[in-house]
N, C-alpha and C positions, 0 to 999 in steps of 0.2 A: 179470316185470319189464317195465314200459313203456319203449319205446325213445324217450324224449324227447330233444330236442336237448341236447347237453352245454353247460353254462355255464362249463366249465373248459377252458382252452387252455394249451398249453405252447409256449413260444417260445424258440428258441436264439438268443442274441445273440453276434455275433462279438466276441471280446475287444478287437479293434482299435477298436471303437466306444465302449468304455467311457469313454475320456477325452473324448468329445464330449457325454456326458450332460448336463453342466451348462454347456457353452459353446455348444452348437449349439441355437439357439432352437427349431428345428423338432423336434428330438429331445426337448428338454425338455417341449414342449407335448404330444407323444405320451405321454411317461411320466406327465405330470400326468393325462391322460385315463385311463390304465390305473389309476392310484391311485384316481381318482373312481369308476370302475366297480367296484372292489373293495369300496368302503364303502357301496354301495347296500343297501337292506333285503334285496333278493334279488340278490346280487352276480353280476357277470360277471367271472370271475377269469382274468387272463392271467398265468401264472407265467413269469418270465424266468430263463433259465439261461445261464451262460457256461462253456464248457469251459476251465478254468484250474486249474493246480496251484499257483498263487500266490494267497495270500489277498488278496481285493480290498479296497479302501478301505471304512472303516466308513460312509462317506457313501452306500454302496449297500445298507446293511442294510435288509431288508424290501422291497427293489426287485428286486435281482438275486441269485440264488444261484449259487455255483460248483458245477460238476459235474465229477467226476473220471472222464473217459472211460476205459472198460475196453479199448477197441480203438483204438489211435492211428491205424492205417491203415484207410481205408475199404475195405470189401470189397463191391463192387457185385454186383448180381443175376447169377446164373449165365447168364441169358438174354442179357444185354448182352455177356458174354464170347463167347457162341456167335454172336450176330448181328454183332458188331463193326460198329456203325453208323458213319456218317461221322465223328463227333467222338469216337469211342471212345479214340483215342490221346491226345486232350486231357484226357480224364478220367483216364487212367493217369498223366499228367504233372502232375496237380494237386499244389500244394505241401502241406507238412505242415499248415499252418493250415487250408486248405480241407478236407483229408481228415478232420481232427479234427472239424470242424463237421458233416460228413456222418455220421460215426460216431456223434456225440452225438445227432443227430436220430433215427437208427435205434434206438439204445439207450433213449432216453427216450420213443420214439414221439411225437415232437413234431409240432405242427401246421405249423410253418414254421421257417426259418432266416433271420435278418435279417443281411445282410452288405453290405459295399462291395467285396468281392473280385470284380473284374471277370471273372477266369477262371471263377469259380464261377457268376456271373450269366449268362455266355454259355452255360453248360451247363444252365440251369435247366429247360428243357423236356425235355431228354434224361434228366436225373436223375429228374424227376417221372414220366416215362413208364415207366421201368424199376423205380425203387425207391420211388415215391410220396413223395419228399422235396420239399417245397415251398420253393424258394429265392426270397426276396423282397429286392429291392434296398432299401437304406436309405430312399430317397425314396418308396417305396410302403408303408412301415411304417404310416403313418396310415390308409391304406385298409384294411389287414388288421384293425387295431384297430376301426375303424368298422364293418366288416362283421360282426365278432364280436358287436357290440352291436345291429346292425340286426335280426338274427333275433329279438331279444327286444323289438323296437319301442322301442329307445333311440336317438333321433336326435340324437346329439351329434357335434360336429366335433372331431377330434383335433388340428386345427391352429389353431383359434380357440376361445376359451372361450365356447362356446354350449351351454347346458344346458337351455333352456326350449322348444325347438321340437318340434313334432309332425310326423309324416309328411305331414300335410296341407299344411304350408308349408315344411318343411326344404329340399326340393330347389330351390324358387324363391328362398329367402332366403339359404341358406348353402352349398349345393353349388357348387363352383367353376364348372363349366360350366352347371349348372342356373340359377344366379344370372345368368350372362352372357346366357342366352337370355331370362330374365325381364326383365332390364334392357333388353335389345334391344327387346322388345315395347313397354315403357314409353317408350322414346326415339322409337319410330317411330309409335306409335298415333295421336298427335295430328296427324300429317302425312298420314294415310291418309283419304281422303274416302269411298272405297267401303266401305260397312258390312260387306258379305260378305267382302271381302278382310281387313278389320281383324279380323273374327271368326275367320277361318281362321288368321291369324297368332297371335291370342290363344290359340286352342285348341292349336295346335302348341307354342307357347312355354310356356304355363302348365300344360297338361294332358298332352298326348301325350309330350312329351320327359321330363317328370317321371315318368310311368308307366314309360318305358323305363329311366330311372336306378334307380327303385325296384325294378323287376323284375330288373335286372342285379345289384343288391346282394343280393337274396334267392337268385338262382341261385348266386352265389359263397358265400353263407352255407351253403346246403345242400350245396354241393360240399365245403366244409370238414367238415361234419357227416358226409357220406357217407364221406369218407376216415377220419375218426375212428373210426367203427364198423367199417370194413373192417379197420383195424389191430387192433381188438379181436376180430376173427374173425367179424363179422356183415356179410356181403356184402349189398349192394343196398339198405341202409337209405335212406329218403327218395327212392328212385328215382322214385316217382310224383309227389312234390312237385317234384322237379327237372324232370320232364317237363312238369308244369303250367306252371311259370314260364318254361321255355324256349319252350313253345308260345306263351304270351302275348308273350314277347320278340319273336318273329318276326312275330306278327300286328301288334303295335304298330310294329315297325320298318318293315314293308312299308307300313303306313298312313302313316308319317312320309314315306317317299319319295313316295308318291302325293300327299300333302298339299302337299309342296314344289312339285310340278308344277302343282297347282291355284293356289297362291299366285303362281307365276311367270306362269301364263296370265293371271290377273287383273291383275297389276301391269304386265305388258308388253302387255296388251290384244291377245292372240293371237286372241280371238274364238271360242275353243272352248267347247263345253258342258262342264260339270263331268265328265260321264260319259266325255268324250273325253280327259280328262287321266289320266295314269298313267305311272310310270317305265318301264313295259315296253310302252307303247302307241306304235306307229309313227306314228299320226296326230298325236300330240302332238309328237314329235320332227321330223316333217315341217314343222311350223310354226316350229321353233326355228332362228334364223339365226345366233345367237352361236356362233362357231367354237370359242371356249374351252370353252363348255359342251358342245358336241358332242364335242370331244376328251376332256373329262372323262368323259363317258358311255362312250366307246370304251375308255378306260383301265380302267374298272371293269365292263366287260361281264360277265366271268366271275363277279364277286362278285354282280352284280344277278341273274344266272341262278340262282345258288345260293340267294340270299334268296327268289327267286320259287318255286323248287322246294319248299323247306321250308314256306314260308307257304301255298302252294296245297294241299299235302298236309294241313296242319293245318286249313285252312278248308273243304276240300271232300271230302277222302278219308280218309287214314289219319293219325292223330296219332302222330308218331314220338317215342317215349320213349327217350332215350339209355340204352343198356344195355351191359354188358360183352361184349366179343368174346373167346371162349375157344377154345383149341385142345387137343386131347387130348395127353397125355403117356403114357409107359409106365405110370406109376402110376395114371393115371385110367382106363386100359383094363383094369384088373384086373376079374376076374369079381365078380358080386354076392357069391358065397360068400367070396372073399378079403377083400372090403371089410367083410363082416359080421363076420368074425373080428377084423379090426382095430378095428372099432367096439366090439365086446364087450370087447376087451382094454383099449382106451384110455378107454372110458366105462362102466365097470361100474355106476356110480351111475344111469345112464340107465335101466337095465333094472329098477331097483327102483321105478320110477314106474308108476302104473296105466296100463294099455293101451299100454305102451312098444312092445310087439311089433307092435301095429296100425300104428304109424307108422315101423316099422323100414325099410321100403322107401324112404320119403321121406328118412330119415336117411342111408341108403346113397347115394342120389343126390346129396345135399348134400355128402357126403364126396368123392364122385367129382368134383363141380364144384370143390371146394377143391384138388384135385390137378391140375386143368387149368392150362395156361399162359394168363395173361391178356394178350391181344394189345393190346387197348384197354380202358381203365378204363370209358369211356363213349363210345359212338359211334352214329351213324345211317348208313344207307346212302343215298348220293346217286347217282341215275342221271344219266349224262351220255352222250348219244348211244346207242350200242349197249353201252356199258360202264357201270361204276359205281365208286365209291370210298367209303371210310369217312371220316367226318368227326366230330370231337368238338365239338359246338356249345357245350358247357359250358366247355371249355378255350379255345374261340374267342370267347367272349362279349365280351371286351374288344377283340379285333380288329374284330369287327362294329361295336362302338360307335365305334371310331376312324374307321371308314369312314363311318358315319352322320354323325359330326361334320363330316367333310369335305364331305359332301353339303349339310348345313345351311349351312356357311360359304359354299360356292360358290353355291347357289341363292338365298340371301338377299342375298348381295352383288350378284348379277345382277338381283334383283328390286327392291332398294332402294338400290343403289349403295354399300352399306357392309356389312361382314361382322361377325357377332358375335364372330369370332375364337376359336372354341372350340378348346381344346387337346386333342391326341390323346394 
């Protein structure tokens, strides 16, 4: 069976949001997009479920299905009980509504939970880390729907009725921040006399930033797919593709930062050669006299260093593919013979296949891995001084983009006296 990306997604909807479906214009637009995706010749299907013991209105027929949750109280991973992380007590104090949403997600093996419950939203990263439940605030629902479509090259907006754009022009024409950067270039282009400066701004606004947005969307798409197959018992699917897009993300991101310094150098006539410009080059910063920009650099020093580390590895040495970080448990330390007995008992059908015993050693090791504890779903090792730390660049992709947006706002404001005002 080929492991192709799934076109079917399950979404848990907080019952508290149902009364907003036809009164909230944002939510109505998202639901309309979900309907349109369902009726394509090759549909992308987002099934919406709400945990409710009360029959919902007929107006939701064909849109939302009720789900009778079997376990009213959420039972978190055994590891979170043992680790008792910082916000563990908040998880234990969740109200019944939040607990039912989490239980429903586990029972249905859902791709996400859409909610406006702030207590649950505050715990979104903790819950994802331990139980792989993706909590999405209502205001990010459109992004999830669009990402599900992006992986199949459907470039629709879930907040405006745009159904004709291709990936060649979508980010410049309809993506909120992509359009802002594109409009910014169009507003400044006629005022710029230096042709090299104009070309640098055009390249950053219409090409590089769009590449970053495109890459971000596909990282998120394959993150969802990776989690989907993990829930089905197939670890590591699409890991290479995630590694490919993450590598490109950091290469484009670092190029963006360097290109901003080139634009600033030309607009402020610092007199530096292009090769002397760079976000990590002291020669460039020695020429910068703007105290606000110098302070901005200082505030983001650690972030710049991490970006540099990952980018430089990808460009010059080792490509770091995010992989699971595992730890042995009592079960995973069992002998080969013990695991062989388990395998033969649990999967007798496997041994009816030709050459099954030839691959038995591999199957034993895969069973051992499944019994290990997963410390990180995806991580890379970042060296810092004499030490190192683990970082999940997939989970952090939006954080990185938010910081890049701040750099674009700050540098372009200092270069042309006005900011594109990108939102984080």
